[in-house]
C-alpha positions as CSV (number, residue, x, y, z in Angstrom):
1,X,0.0,0.0,0.0
2,X,1.3,3.4,-0.8
3,X,0.2,7.0,-1.0
4,X,0.0,9.4,-4.0
5,X,-0.3,13.2,-3.9
6,X,-2.5,15.2,-6.2
7,X,-2.5,19.0,-6.7
8,X,-5.7,20.3,-8.1
9,X,-7.5,23.6,-8.7
10,X,-9.7,24.4,-5.8
11,X,-13.2,24.9,-7.2
12,X,-14.7,26.2,-4.0
13,X,-12.7,29.5,-4.1
14,X,-14.6,31.7,-6.5
15,X,-12.4,34.9,-6.0
16,X,-9.2,33.5,-7.5
17,X,-7.6,30.3,-8.5
18,X,-6.1,28.4,-5.7
19,X,-4.8,24.9,-5.4
20,X,-5.4,22.1,-2.9
21,X,-3.4,19.0,-2.1
22,X,-5.1,15.7,-1.6
23,X,-3.4,12.5,-0.4
24,X,-4.7,9.2,-1.9
25,X,-4.2,5.7,-0.7
26,X,-3.5,3.3,-3.5
27,X,-2.4,-0.3,-3.7
28,X,-3.5,-3.5,-2.1
29,X,-5.4,-3.6,1.2
30,X,-4.3,-7.1,2.1
31,X,-0.9,-8.1,0.9
32,X,-1.7,-11.8,1.2
33,X,-5.0,-11.8,-0.7
34,X,-3.8,-8.9,-3.0
35,X,-7.2,-7.2,-3.0
36,X,-6.8,-4.0,-5.0
37,X,-8.1,-0.9,-3.5
38,X,-9.4,2.0,-5.7
39,X,-7.5,5.2,-4.9
40,X,-9.1,6.6,-1.8
41,X,-8.7,10.2,-0.6
42,X,-7.4,10.3,2.9
43,X,-7.4,14.1,3.3
44,X,-7.4,17.4,1.5
45,X,-5.8,20.7,2.4
46,X,-5.8,24.1,0.6
47,X,-2.3,25.2,-0.4
48,X,-2.8,28.7,0.9
49,X,-3.1,27.3,4.5
50,X,0.3,25.7,4.1
51,X,1.9,28.9,2.9
52,X,0.4,31.3,5.4
53,X,2.7,33.1,7.9
54,X,0.0,32.8,10.6
55,X,1.3,29.8,12.4
56,X,-2.0,29.1,14.3
57,X,-4.1,29.2,11.2
58,X,-1.5,26.9,9.5
59,X,-1.5,24.5,12.5
60,X,-5.4,24.5,12.7
61,X,-5.8,23.5,9.0
62,X,-3.0,20.9,9.3
63,X,-4.9,19.6,12.3
64,X,-8.1,19.3,10.3
65,X,-6.2,17.6,7.5
66,X,-4.7,15.0,9.9
67,X,-8.1,14.5,11.6
68,X,-9.5,13.5,8.2
69,X,-6.5,11.2,7.5
70,X,-6.8,9.5,10.9
71,X,-10.5,8.9,10.4
72,X,-9.9,7.5,7.0
73,X,-7.1,5.1,8.1
74,X,-9.3,4.0,11.1
75,X,-12.0,2.8,8.6
76,X,-9.4,0.5,6.9
77,X,-8.3,-1.2,10.2
78,X,-4.8,-1.8,8.9
79,X,-2.0,-3.2,11.0
80,X,-0.1,-0.7,13.2
81,X,3.2,-1.0,11.3
82,X,1.7,-0.3,8.0
83,X,-0.3,2.6,9.4
84,X,2.9,4.1,10.9
85,X,4.6,3.8,7.6
86,X,1.8,5.5,5.7
87,X,1.5,8.3,8.3
88,X,5.3,8.9,8.1
89,X,5.1,9.2,4.3
90,X,2.3,11.8,4.7
91,X,4.2,13.7,7.4
92,X,7.2,14.2,5.1
93,X,5.0,16.6,3.1
94,X,2.5,17.9,5.7
95,X,3.7,17.7,9.3
96,X,1.4,16.8,12.1
97,X,0.7,19.8,14.4
98,X,1.1,19.7,18.2
99,X,-1.8,18.6,20.3
100,X,-3.1,22.2,20.8
101,X,-3.9,22.8,17.2
102,X,-7.6,23.0,17.8
103,X,-7.3,25.8,20.4
104,X,-6.9,28.4,17.7
105,X,-10.6,28.2,16.9
106,X,-11.3,29.1,20.5
107,X,-8.7,31.8,21.1
108,X,-8.9,33.4,17.6
109,X,-5.7,35.3,18.2
110,X,-3.5,34.5,15.3
111,X,0.3,34.6,16.0
112,X,2.7,35.1,13.1
113,X,6.1,33.6,12.4
114,X,8.9,36.1,12.7
């Protein structure tokens, strides 16, 4: 099982063209039975949230992305070693934020990188 990245035009932003990244899970679900899995989207994140200087906004959207990835991987019920390998491949491109990523929505005080 492996992952594949796609960069597509974001259709939801009507003001200007923007791009979003989606991570797809492709390959076989069970290596013994070799059951092919159709490419499954694990998570999507808008590129502008990865490039913002506001670190709380960036962490919040990365957290939403990782929440979607975790929920998607939970549905597959794959073994722990394979899950860790998939998560580490995803984290090479989009790092997992710290545990307080969701607090930005409560505090609403954006902090910026120097």
